[in-house]
C-alpha positions as CSV (number, residue, x, y, z in Angstrom):
1,M,89.8,122.6,125.0
2,K,90.4,120.1,128.1
3,P,94.0,118.7,128.3
4,I,95.0,115.7,126.6
5,N,95.7,112.9,128.9
6,K,96.8,110.1,126.6
7,I,98.2,110.0,123.1
8,H,97.6,106.9,121.0
9,T,99.5,105.6,118.3
10,T,98.7,103.2,115.0
11,N,102.5,102.4,114.5
12,Y,103.8,98.9,114.3
13,F,107.3,97.9,114.7
14,D,109.0,94.6,112.8
15,T,105.5,94.1,111.6
16,F,104.0,93.2,108.2
17,I,100.4,93.9,107.4
18,E,99.2,91.3,104.8
19,V,96.2,92.0,102.3
20,A,93.0,91.3,103.7
21,D,91.5,87.8,102.8
22,D,88.7,89.1,100.9
23,C,90.7,91.6,98.8
24,K,89.1,91.3,95.2
25,V,92.4,92.4,93.2
26,S,95.6,89.9,92.9
27,A,98.2,92.5,92.8
28,G,98.8,95.8,94.0
29,R,96.9,98.7,92.3
30,I,97.1,102.3,92.3
31,P,94.2,103.8,93.9
32,E,92.6,106.5,91.5
33,V,91.5,109.9,91.9
34,K,87.6,110.4,91.8
35,N,85.9,113.6,90.7
36,D,89.3,115.3,90.7
37,K,89.4,114.8,94.2
38,K,92.3,112.9,96.1
39,T,90.9,109.6,98.1
40,V,92.3,108.7,101.3
41,A,93.9,105.6,99.5
42,S,95.4,107.9,96.7
43,M,96.8,110.1,99.3
44,Q,98.3,107.3,101.5
45,F,99.5,105.6,98.1
46,E,101.3,108.9,96.9
47,L,103.1,109.4,100.4
48,L,104.2,105.9,100.8
49,S,105.2,105.0,97.1
50,K,107.5,108.3,97.1
51,N,109.0,107.8,100.3
52,P,109.3,103.8,101.5
53,Y,110.4,103.9,105.1
54,K,110.5,107.8,105.5
55,Y,107.3,108.1,107.6
56,T,105.6,106.1,110.4
57,S,102.0,105.2,110.2
58,D,101.0,107.9,112.4
59,D,103.0,110.4,110.4
60,V,101.1,109.0,107.2
61,L,97.5,108.9,108.8
62,F,97.8,112.6,110.4
63,Q,99.3,114.0,106.9
64,V,96.2,112.7,105.1
65,F,94.0,113.9,107.8
66,A,95.6,117.3,107.7
67,E,95.4,117.6,104.0
68,K,91.7,116.5,103.7
69,N,90.9,119.0,106.6
70,E,93.0,121.8,105.2
71,V,95.1,122.1,108.6
72,T,97.6,124.7,108.3
73,E,101.4,123.9,109.1
74,S,101.5,126.3,112.1
75,D,98.6,124.2,113.5
76,Y,100.1,120.8,112.9
77,K,101.2,120.2,116.3
78,S,98.1,120.8,118.4
79,A,96.0,119.5,115.5
80,R,98.2,116.0,115.8
81,E,98.2,115.9,119.5
82,H,94.1,116.4,119.2
83,F,94.0,113.8,116.2
84,F,95.9,111.2,118.5
85,S,94.1,112.1,121.7
86,K,91.6,109.2,120.7
87,G,92.5,105.9,118.8
88,Q,92.5,106.0,115.0
89,P,92.2,103.2,112.4
90,C,95.7,101.9,111.7
91,F,96.8,100.5,108.3
92,R,94.9,97.3,108.8
93,A,91.9,99.4,108.1
94,S,93.3,101.3,105.1
95,P,91.5,101.0,101.5
96,L,95.3,100.1,100.5
97,T,95.3,96.9,102.4
98,K,91.9,96.1,102.2
99,Q,90.9,96.7,98.5
100,F,94.0,97.8,96.5
101,G,96.3,94.7,97.2
102,W,99.0,96.5,99.3
103,G,100.8,94.9,102.4
104,V,102.6,97.6,104.6
105,H,106.0,96.6,106.0
106,C,106.6,98.3,109.3
107,D,110.5,98.2,110.0
108,K,112.2,98.3,113.5
109,N,111.7,102.0,113.7
110,G,108.1,102.0,112.8
111,K,108.8,103.4,109.2
112,V,106.6,102.0,106.6
113,A,106.7,100.9,103.0
114,L,104.0,99.3,100.5
115,C,104.7,96.2,98.9
116,G,102.3,94.7,96.3
117,M,100.7,91.5,96.8
118,E,102.2,89.8,93.6
119,T,105.8,90.5,94.5
120,D,108.7,88.1,95.6
121,K,109.3,90.8,98.5
122,Y,105.5,90.5,99.8
123,K,106.2,86.5,99.8
124,S,109.3,87.0,101.5
125,F,108.0,89.0,104.2
126,V,104.9,86.6,104.7
127,A,107.5,83.7,104.8
128,D,110.1,85.4,107.3
129,P,109.4,84.2,110.7
130,T,111.3,87.0,112.6
131,I,108.4,89.6,111.5
132,K,105.2,89.7,113.2
133,K,102.2,89.3,110.6
134,V,98.9,90.8,111.0
135,K,96.1,90.7,108.4
136,A,94.3,93.6,107.0
137,M,90.5,94.0,108.0
138,R,88.1,92.3,105.9
139,T,85.7,94.7,104.1
140,S,82.8,92.3,104.4
141,K,81.8,90.1,107.4
142,K,82.1,86.6,107.1
């Protein structure tokens, strides 16, 4: 394996990721498990709903990757370096923000928490001029 020159990140700071414009739900929905297997959305939701502001985006995305690919904890360090040696899709591309109606708030330390689009908290994040806002990516092309 060749040496890793650059480590990429998906972390945002003091930013709110709004739900995609073409999201088909009007409130945050809990992603379902399909065929007795956790989906990316259900794994991300489980981590974030139980641990608001505990993890960064990088932490969550790598943990989901590691779980899906059965990476052993002893291999986490090298696997994480390899995972972030190339760019990864951020939470703007997550099914949570695109399909399931969840905004993602990233605090000043890059720690993330979910926020249902139907909530007053979601509306206050959108209205707050001190927080940068970005939209989740659309599911379909315009």
